[in-house]
N, C-alpha and C positions, 0 to 999 in steps of 0.2 A: 070606589065602593057603596053600595048604596045602605048608606044609615041613619036612623029617624027616629025622632024622640020618643022615649020610654024603651027604645029597644037594649038589653042586657049583652054585654060585652065583655071578652076578658084581657086582660090586660099582659103587655108583656114584661116583662121584669127592669123594673129599672128604679132611677130611686127612688122615685114617689112610691111605688108599686108593687108588692112581689109576686114572684110569675104566678100565673093565673087567678090572679085576682079580680074580680065580675062587680064591674062597676055600671049602671045604669044609664044614654046616654039623657042629658035634660034638652041639650038644644044645637042646632049645626051652627056653627058661627062661623064658617065661610066654606071654602071649598076642600080646606086642606086641617079645619081646626074643629072640635067638637066642644060645649062642654059637656061634664059628667057630674056625678050627683055626690062627687067625692070630698069633700069642701067647695065644691062649684067649680072644680078646678077647668081650666082650658088646657085640651092636651091637643097633640097634632093626630091627625087619623091613623100616621104611620104606626103609632104605637098600640094600638090596635093587633089583637090579635083574633083573626076572626074565621077559624078553619070552614073551608068549604065555600070562601064568600069570596072573590077575583075582585082587585079591583078593578075598576072602566078602564079600559085605556085612555091614555089624553090622547085627544086631538091631533092626527097628524099636525106638523108645520109645515108652514111653504116650499122651505127648505126640505123635507122628509117627500112631501108629494114630487115634488120637482125631482127629488133620485130614484123615484119610485118609476118613474116617466121612464127613464134610462132603462131598464130590463123590465117594463111590462109587455104586453103579449104580442101581437106580431113585430118584427123585424125591429128589433130591442139592436142590434147592430148597426144598423141602419139612422134610428137616432142618434146611435151615441157618433155616428160620422160624422152628421151635421152636426152635432155641438161641436165636436172637437176642429172642425173644420172654420166656425165660426169663431172658435175662442182661436186658434191662430189666424186667421183672418183681422183679428183686433177692432180698432176701432174704423177699418176700413170698410169691414162688410162683406157680406156676397148675397149675391143676388140668386133665385135659386137656380139658374144657368149656370154660374157659376159651382155651385154647390157640387149641380151634374159632373160639370169638369173636375172636378179635385175627386171625387166621393169615385165615379163611375156607375155611379146610381142613376136611373133615369129621371128626368126633372120632374113629371108628374107623382115617380115617388118621394123621391129626396124632397121636395117641395109639400106632401103629406106626413112625412117624418118632421120636418123644421115644423110643420103650424101642430103639433101635436107638443113639442119641446118649446113652442110658441105661446100654449097656450095654458103652459106650465111655468110663464113670467119667467123661462131661461132667455128669450130672443123677441127683441122690440123690432117693429117696421120703423126708420128711418123714415127721413123725409125727401131721402136722395131717389134717383132714379139712376140706374146707366143702361146702357143697349143690351136688349139680348142678342141672341144668336143670329135673331131674327132682324136685328136694328129695331125691336118694339122697347118701351120704355116700359123695364123690368128693377122691382122695388128692391134695393137695398134695405138689409136684416143684418142688427149687432146686437151682439150676446151682449146681458146683462150682467151686472156683480152678482145675480143669484143665478146664471148660470155661468159663471166663473167657478163661481164657488164649492157650485155640482158637481164640474165636470176635475175639478180639485179632487175632490173627496171620491168619484169614482177613480178616479186613476188610482189612488191611495189602496182604495178596496179590489180594483186589479192585482197592486204588487201583491197585498197581502195572502191574496188567492192563490197566486201561483208563486207566492213563496214556500205554502202549506201544501 
């Protein structure tokens, strides 16, 4: 919520303030506290009632951004399939060619979707290579701790969605 010094605000009822009591913001202390003119009291911003003023949304966390990636745009089921298989592979990891075999999604397509989730920190390149179907070296990728957390949350949400 955008507050500034000198702004009059209405308080919610609590032990210090009666409902609808108006005070003036003297100073912004940090992201969640202000000092008001009522005895130089420092209060949490959450105790201010500002009709018509919506709190600014918090910046999404790395986890929230990663989870959104599984649902985003085109081919979300391909990203979900890539993450699922990488989670199941564990520390052994997979190459894009192995992902293709496990998901039945062309290597070029599943590789792009793997790159999408890798960009969000759910997958990392290892220093290992394995031969592709043409015997050229192919990079092995593994799921990260973040990727495992995101997959667990995805499964939980899918279970809840199917139950409703």
